[in-house]
mmCIF file of the N, C-alpha and C atoms, coordinates in Angstrom:
data_MODEL
# 
_entry.id   MODEL 
# 
loop_
_atom_site.group_PDB 
_atom_site.id 
_atom_site.type_symbol 
_atom_site.label_atom_id 
_atom_site.label_alt_id 
_atom_site.label_comp_id 
_atom_site.label_asym_id 
_atom_site.label_entity_id 
_atom_site.label_seq_id 
_atom_site.pdbx_PDB_ins_code 
_atom_site.Cartn_x 
_atom_site.Cartn_y 
_atom_site.Cartn_z 
_atom_site.occupancy 
_atom_site.B_iso_or_equiv 
_atom_site.pdbx_formal_charge 
_atom_site.auth_seq_id 
_atom_site.auth_comp_id 
_atom_site.auth_asym_id 
_atom_site.auth_atom_id 
_atom_site.pdbx_PDB_model_num 
ATOM 1   N N  . UNK A 1 1  ? 2.350   6.581  -28.024 1.00 0.00 ? 1  UNK A N  1 
ATOM 2   C CA . UNK A 1 1  ? 2.850   5.292  -27.582 1.00 0.00 ? 1  UNK A CA 1 
ATOM 3   C C  . UNK A 1 1  ? 4.178   5.453  -26.840 1.00 0.00 ? 1  UNK A C  1 
ATOM 4   N N  . UNK A 1 2  ? 4.979   6.393  -27.310 1.00 0.00 ? 2  UNK A N  1 
ATOM 5   C CA . UNK A 1 2  ? 6.273   6.621  -26.676 1.00 0.00 ? 2  UNK A CA 1 
ATOM 6   C C  . UNK A 1 2  ? 6.078   7.160  -25.255 1.00 0.00 ? 2  UNK A C  1 
ATOM 7   N N  . UNK A 1 3  ? 5.055   7.983  -25.051 1.00 0.00 ? 3  UNK A N  1 
ATOM 8   C CA . UNK A 1 3  ? 4.791   8.524  -23.712 1.00 0.00 ? 3  UNK A CA 1 
ATOM 9   C C  . UNK A 1 3  ? 4.396   7.407  -22.757 1.00 0.00 ? 3  UNK A C  1 
ATOM 10  N N  . UNK A 1 4  ? 3.631   6.443  -23.236 1.00 0.00 ? 4  UNK A N  1 
ATOM 11  C CA . UNK A 1 4  ? 3.244   5.313  -22.390 1.00 0.00 ? 4  UNK A CA 1 
ATOM 12  C C  . UNK A 1 4  ? 4.457   4.486  -22.007 1.00 0.00 ? 4  UNK A C  1 
ATOM 13  N N  . UNK A 1 5  ? 5.358   4.276  -22.950 1.00 0.00 ? 5  UNK A N  1 
ATOM 14  C CA . UNK A 1 5  ? 6.574   3.511  -22.681 1.00 0.00 ? 5  UNK A CA 1 
ATOM 15  C C  . UNK A 1 5  ? 7.454   4.225  -21.659 1.00 0.00 ? 5  UNK A C  1 
ATOM 16  N N  . UNK A 1 6  ? 7.600   5.526  -21.809 1.00 0.00 ? 6  UNK A N  1 
ATOM 17  C CA . UNK A 1 6  ? 8.409   6.290  -20.866 1.00 0.00 ? 6  UNK A CA 1 
ATOM 18  C C  . UNK A 1 6  ? 7.746   6.315  -19.487 1.00 0.00 ? 6  UNK A C  1 
ATOM 19  N N  . UNK A 1 7  ? 6.420   6.412  -19.445 1.00 0.00 ? 7  UNK A N  1 
ATOM 20  C CA . UNK A 1 7  ? 5.715   6.388  -18.173 1.00 0.00 ? 7  UNK A CA 1 
ATOM 21  C C  . UNK A 1 7  ? 5.880   5.060  -17.471 1.00 0.00 ? 7  UNK A C  1 
ATOM 22  N N  . UNK A 1 8  ? 5.815   3.973  -18.228 1.00 0.00 ? 8  UNK A N  1 
ATOM 23  C CA . UNK A 1 8  ? 6.008   2.646  -17.643 1.00 0.00 ? 8  UNK A CA 1 
ATOM 24  C C  . UNK A 1 8  ? 7.425   2.492  -17.108 1.00 0.00 ? 8  UNK A C  1 
ATOM 25  N N  . UNK A 1 9  ? 8.397   2.997  -17.841 1.00 0.00 ? 9  UNK A N  1 
ATOM 26  C CA . UNK A 1 9  ? 9.788   2.906  -17.393 1.00 0.00 ? 9  UNK A CA 1 
ATOM 27  C C  . UNK A 1 9  ? 10.002  3.709  -16.112 1.00 0.00 ? 9  UNK A C  1 
ATOM 28  N N  . UNK A 1 10 ? 9.420   4.902  -16.041 1.00 0.00 ? 10 UNK A N  1 
ATOM 29  C CA . UNK A 1 10 ? 9.610   5.709  -14.840 1.00 0.00 ? 10 UNK A CA 1 
ATOM 30  C C  . UNK A 1 10 ? 8.895   5.081  -13.650 1.00 0.00 ? 10 UNK A C  1 
ATOM 31  N N  . UNK A 1 11 ? 7.724   4.493  -13.863 1.00 0.00 ? 11 UNK A N  1 
ATOM 32  C CA . UNK A 1 11 ? 7.031   3.804  -12.775 1.00 0.00 ? 11 UNK A CA 1 
ATOM 33  C C  . UNK A 1 11 ? 7.823   2.594  -12.323 1.00 0.00 ? 11 UNK A C  1 
ATOM 34  N N  . UNK A 1 12 ? 8.395   1.872  -13.251 1.00 0.00 ? 12 UNK A N  1 
ATOM 35  C CA . UNK A 1 12 ? 9.227   0.727  -12.919 1.00 0.00 ? 12 UNK A CA 1 
ATOM 36  C C  . UNK A 1 12 ? 10.461  1.163  -12.124 1.00 0.00 ? 12 UNK A C  1 
ATOM 37  N N  . UNK A 1 13 ? 11.043  2.282  -12.481 1.00 0.00 ? 13 UNK A N  1 
ATOM 38  C CA . UNK A 1 13 ? 12.207  2.797  -11.745 1.00 0.00 ? 13 UNK A CA 1 
ATOM 39  C C  . UNK A 1 13 ? 11.825  3.189  -10.327 1.00 0.00 ? 13 UNK A C  1 
ATOM 40  N N  . UNK A 1 14 ? 10.681  3.827  -10.168 1.00 0.00 ? 14 UNK A N  1 
ATOM 41  C CA . UNK A 1 14 ? 10.226  4.219  -8.828  1.00 0.00 ? 14 UNK A CA 1 
ATOM 42  C C  . UNK A 1 14 ? 10.018  2.988  -7.959  1.00 0.00 ? 14 UNK A C  1 
ATOM 43  N N  . UNK A 1 15 ? 9.420   1.959  -8.520  1.00 0.00 ? 15 UNK A N  1 
ATOM 44  C CA . UNK A 1 15 ? 9.186   0.732  -7.752  1.00 0.00 ? 15 UNK A CA 1 
ATOM 45  C C  . UNK A 1 15 ? 10.511  0.050  -7.427  1.00 0.00 ? 15 UNK A C  1 
ATOM 46  N N  . UNK A 1 16 ? 11.452  0.058  -8.353  1.00 0.00 ? 16 UNK A N  1 
ATOM 47  C CA . UNK A 1 16 ? 12.761  -0.541 -8.090  1.00 0.00 ? 16 UNK A CA 1 
ATOM 48  C C  . UNK A 1 16 ? 13.501  0.195  -6.972  1.00 0.00 ? 16 UNK A C  1 
ATOM 49  N N  . UNK A 1 17 ? 13.406  1.507  -6.969  1.00 0.00 ? 17 UNK A N  1 
ATOM 50  C CA . UNK A 1 17 ? 14.159  2.302  -6.000  1.00 0.00 ? 17 UNK A CA 1 
ATOM 51  C C  . UNK A 1 17 ? 13.456  2.340  -4.645  1.00 0.00 ? 17 UNK A C  1 
ATOM 52  N N  . UNK A 1 18 ? 12.132  2.482  -4.659  1.00 0.00 ? 18 UNK A N  1 
ATOM 53  C CA . UNK A 1 18 ? 11.380  2.683  -3.424  1.00 0.00 ? 18 UNK A CA 1 
ATOM 54  C C  . UNK A 1 18 ? 10.415  1.538  -3.119  1.00 0.00 ? 18 UNK A C  1 
ATOM 55  N N  . UNK A 1 19 ? 10.665  0.368  -3.643  1.00 0.00 ? 19 UNK A N  1 
ATOM 56  C CA . UNK A 1 19 ? 9.758   -0.752 -3.445  1.00 0.00 ? 19 UNK A CA 1 
ATOM 57  C C  . UNK A 1 19 ? 9.600   -1.149 -1.996  1.00 0.00 ? 19 UNK A C  1 
ATOM 58  N N  . UNK A 1 20 ? 10.693  -1.114 -1.238  1.00 0.00 ? 20 UNK A N  1 
ATOM 59  C CA . UNK A 1 20 ? 10.610  -1.493 0.169   1.00 0.00 ? 20 UNK A CA 1 
ATOM 60  C C  . UNK A 1 20 ? 9.799   -0.481 0.967   1.00 0.00 ? 20 UNK A C  1 
ATOM 61  N N  . UNK A 1 21 ? 9.905   0.784  0.626   1.00 0.00 ? 21 UNK A N  1 
ATOM 62  C CA . UNK A 1 21 ? 9.134   1.810  1.320   1.00 0.00 ? 21 UNK A CA 1 
ATOM 63  C C  . UNK A 1 21 ? 7.649   1.689  0.993   1.00 0.00 ? 21 UNK A C  1 
ATOM 64  N N  . UNK A 1 22 ? 7.334   1.361  -0.254  1.00 0.00 ? 22 UNK A N  1 
ATOM 65  C CA . UNK A 1 22 ? 5.935   1.177  -0.639  1.00 0.00 ? 22 UNK A CA 1 
ATOM 66  C C  . UNK A 1 22 ? 5.349   -0.041 0.062   1.00 0.00 ? 22 UNK A C  1 
ATOM 67  N N  . UNK A 1 23 ? 6.130   -1.097 0.168   1.00 0.00 ? 23 UNK A N  1 
ATOM 68  C CA . UNK A 1 23 ? 5.680   -2.295 0.869   1.00 0.00 ? 23 UNK A CA 1 
ATOM 69  C C  . UNK A 1 23 ? 5.461   -1.997 2.347   1.00 0.00 ? 23 UNK A C  1 
ATOM 70  N N  . UNK A 1 24 ? 6.341   -1.219 2.946   1.00 0.00 ? 24 UNK A N  1 
ATOM 71  C CA . UNK A 1 24 ? 6.210   -0.845 4.350   1.00 0.00 ? 24 UNK A CA 1 
ATOM 72  C C  . UNK A 1 24 ? 4.924   -0.038 4.566   1.00 0.00 ? 24 UNK A C  1 
ATOM 73  N N  . UNK A 1 25 ? 4.670   0.924  3.707   1.00 0.00 ? 25 UNK A N  1 
ATOM 74  C CA . UNK A 1 25 ? 3.466   1.744  3.837   1.00 0.00 ? 25 UNK A CA 1 
ATOM 75  C C  . UNK A 1 25 ? 2.200   0.901  3.650   1.00 0.00 ? 25 UNK A C  1 
ATOM 76  N N  . UNK A 1 26 ? 2.231   -0.029 2.711   1.00 0.00 ? 26 UNK A N  1 
ATOM 77  C CA . UNK A 1 26 ? 1.071   -0.903 2.496   1.00 0.00 ? 26 UNK A CA 1 
ATOM 78  C C  . UNK A 1 26 ? 0.850   -1.813 3.698   1.00 0.00 ? 26 UNK A C  1 
ATOM 79  N N  . UNK A 1 27 ? 1.911   -2.285 4.312   1.00 0.00 ? 27 UNK A N  1 
ATOM 80  C CA . UNK A 1 27 ? 1.794   -3.134 5.497   1.00 0.00 ? 27 UNK A CA 1 
ATOM 81  C C  . UNK A 1 27 ? 1.206   -2.359 6.670   1.00 0.00 ? 27 UNK A C  1 
ATOM 82  N N  . UNK A 1 28 ? 1.658   -1.144 6.864   1.00 0.00 ? 28 UNK A N  1 
ATOM 83  C CA . UNK A 1 28 ? 1.125   -0.313 7.943   1.00 0.00 ? 28 UNK A CA 1 
ATOM 84  C C  . UNK A 1 28 ? -0.352  -0.018 7.703   1.00 0.00 ? 28 UNK A C  1 
ATOM 85  N N  . UNK A 1 29 ? -0.723  0.306  6.476   1.00 0.00 ? 29 UNK A N  1 
ATOM 86  C CA . UNK A 1 29 ? -2.125  0.591  6.153   1.00 0.00 ? 29 UNK A CA 1 
ATOM 87  C C  . UNK A 1 29 ? -2.998  -0.643 6.377   1.00 0.00 ? 29 UNK A C  1 
ATOM 88  N N  . UNK A 1 30 ? -2.508  -1.817 5.984   1.00 0.00 ? 30 UNK A N  1 
ATOM 89  C CA . UNK A 1 30 ? -3.271  -3.053 6.194   1.00 0.00 ? 30 UNK A CA 1 
ATOM 90  C C  . UNK A 1 30 ? -3.424  -3.349 7.681   1.00 0.00 ? 30 UNK A C  1 
ATOM 91  N N  . UNK A 1 31 ? -2.383  -3.123 8.468   1.00 0.00 ? 31 UNK A N  1 
ATOM 92  C CA . UNK A 1 31 ? -2.457  -3.361 9.910   1.00 0.00 ? 31 UNK A CA 1 
ATOM 93  C C  . UNK A 1 31 ? -3.445  -2.406 10.567  1.00 0.00 ? 31 UNK A C  1 
ATOM 94  N N  . UNK A 1 32 ? -3.463  -1.156 10.156  1.00 0.00 ? 32 UNK A N  1 
ATOM 95  C CA . UNK A 1 32 ? -4.418  -0.196 10.711  1.00 0.00 ? 32 UNK A CA 1 
ATOM 96  C C  . UNK A 1 32 ? -5.853  -0.582 10.348  1.00 0.00 ? 32 UNK A C  1 
ATOM 97  N N  . UNK A 1 33 ? -6.065  -1.005 9.112   1.00 0.00 ? 33 UNK A N  1 
ATOM 98  C CA . UNK A 1 33 ? -7.404  -1.416 8.694   1.00 0.00 ? 33 UNK A CA 1 
ATOM 99  C C  . UNK A 1 33 ? -7.854  -2.657 9.456   1.00 0.00 ? 33 UNK A C  1 
ATOM 100 N N  . UNK A 1 34 ? -6.970  -3.613 9.632   1.00 0.00 ? 34 UNK A N  1 
ATOM 101 C CA . UNK A 1 34 ? -7.302  -4.819 10.379  1.00 0.00 ? 34 UNK A CA 1 
ATOM 102 C C  . UNK A 1 34 ? -7.587  -4.481 11.841  1.00 0.00 ? 34 UNK A C  1 
ATOM 103 N N  . UNK A 1 35 ? -6.787  -3.620 12.422  1.00 0.00 ? 35 UNK A N  1 
ATOM 104 C CA . UNK A 1 35 ? -7.011  -3.199 13.797  1.00 0.00 ? 35 UNK A CA 1 
ATOM 105 C C  . UNK A 1 35 ? -8.336  -2.484 13.965  1.00 0.00 ? 35 UNK A C  1 
ATOM 106 N N  . UNK A 1 36 ? -8.703  -1.653 13.018  1.00 0.00 ? 36 UNK A N  1 
ATOM 107 C CA . UNK A 1 36 ? -9.990  -0.959 13.080  1.00 0.00 ? 36 UNK A CA 1 
ATOM 108 C C  . UNK A 1 36 ? -11.143 -1.953 12.970  1.00 0.00 ? 36 UNK A C  1 
ATOM 109 N N  . UNK A 1 37 ? -10.991 -2.945 12.105  1.00 0.00 ? 37 UNK A N  1 
ATOM 110 C CA . UNK A 1 37 ? -12.025 -3.967 11.973  1.00 0.00 ? 37 UNK A CA 1 
ATOM 111 C C  . UNK A 1 37 ? -12.197 -4.782 13.228  1.00 0.00 ? 37 UNK A C  1 
ATOM 112 N N  . UNK A 1 38 ? -11.098 -5.208 13.814  1.00 0.00 ? 38 UNK A N  1 
ATOM 113 C CA . UNK A 1 38 ? -11.162 -5.993 15.044  1.00 0.00 ? 38 UNK A CA 1 
ATOM 114 C C  . UNK A 1 38 ? -11.709 -5.126 16.176  1.00 0.00 ? 38 UNK A C  1 
ATOM 115 N N  . UNK A 1 39 ? -11.296 -3.891 16.257  1.00 0.00 ? 39 UNK A N  1 
ATOM 116 C CA . UNK A 1 39 ? -11.806 -2.978 17.274  1.00 0.00 ? 39 UNK A CA 1 
ATOM 117 C C  . UNK A 1 39 ? -13.302 -2.761 17.154  1.00 0.00 ? 39 UNK A C  1 
ATOM 118 N N  . UNK A 1 40 ? -13.802 -2.684 15.943  1.00 0.00 ? 40 UNK A N  1 
ATOM 119 C CA . UNK A 1 40 ? -15.231 -2.517 15.734  1.00 0.00 ? 40 UNK A CA 1 
ATOM 120 C C  . UNK A 1 40 ? -15.998 -3.741 16.198  1.00 0.00 ? 40 UNK A C  1 
ATOM 121 N N  . UNK A 1 41 ? -15.470 -4.916 15.931  1.00 0.00 ? 41 UNK A N  1 
ATOM 122 C CA . UNK A 1 41 ? -16.134 -6.157 16.356  1.00 0.00 ? 41 UNK A CA 1 
ATOM 123 C C  . UNK A 1 41 ? -16.207 -6.219 17.886  1.00 0.00 ? 41 UNK A C  1 
ATOM 124 N N  . UNK A 1 42 ? -15.099 -5.914 18.551  1.00 0.00 ? 42 UNK A N  1 
ATOM 125 C CA . UNK A 1 42 ? -15.085 -5.998 20.005  1.00 0.00 ? 42 UNK A CA 1 
ATOM 126 C C  . UNK A 1 42 ? -15.840 -4.850 20.662  1.00 0.00 ? 42 UNK A C  1 
ATOM 127 N N  . UNK A 1 43 ? -15.938 -3.720 20.007  1.00 0.00 ? 43 UNK A N  1 
ATOM 128 C CA . UNK A 1 43 ? -16.652 -2.587 20.586  1.00 0.00 ? 43 UNK A CA 1 
ATOM 129 C C  . UNK A 1 43 ? -18.160 -2.821 20.558  1.00 0.00 ? 43 UNK A C  1 
ATOM 130 N N  . UNK A 1 44 ? -18.640 -3.583 19.577  1.00 0.00 ? 44 UNK A N  1 
ATOM 131 C CA . UNK A 1 44 ? -20.068 -3.837 19.477  1.00 0.00 ? 44 UNK A CA 1 
ATOM 132 C C  . UNK A 1 44 ? -20.486 -5.131 20.157  1.00 0.00 ? 44 UNK A C  1 
ATOM 133 N N  . UNK A 1 45 ? -19.523 -5.887 20.687  1.00 0.00 ? 45 UNK A N  1 
ATOM 134 C CA . UNK A 1 45 ? -19.840 -7.152 21.382  1.00 0.00 ? 45 UNK A CA 1 
ATOM 135 C C  . UNK A 1 45 ? -20.518 -6.812 22.718  1.00 0.00 ? 45 UNK A C  1 
ATOM 136 N N  . UNK A 1 46 ? -21.519 -7.613 23.094  1.00 0.00 ? 46 UNK A N  1 
ATOM 137 C CA . UNK A 1 46 ? -22.240 -7.321 24.342  1.00 0.00 ? 46 UNK A CA 1 
ATOM 138 C C  . UNK A 1 46 ? -21.413 -7.558 25.578  1.00 0.00 ? 46 UNK A C  1 
# 
């Protein structure tokens, strides 16, 4: 149980310190996925 508590604390610390970087990476990944989806729709349009 103590290992789970320490793991949660370390994960919480990582998110506190690097939360903006994680959000930035998630935003870039979402934009790439959306762009690929839109590109696929327009590439298959007659």
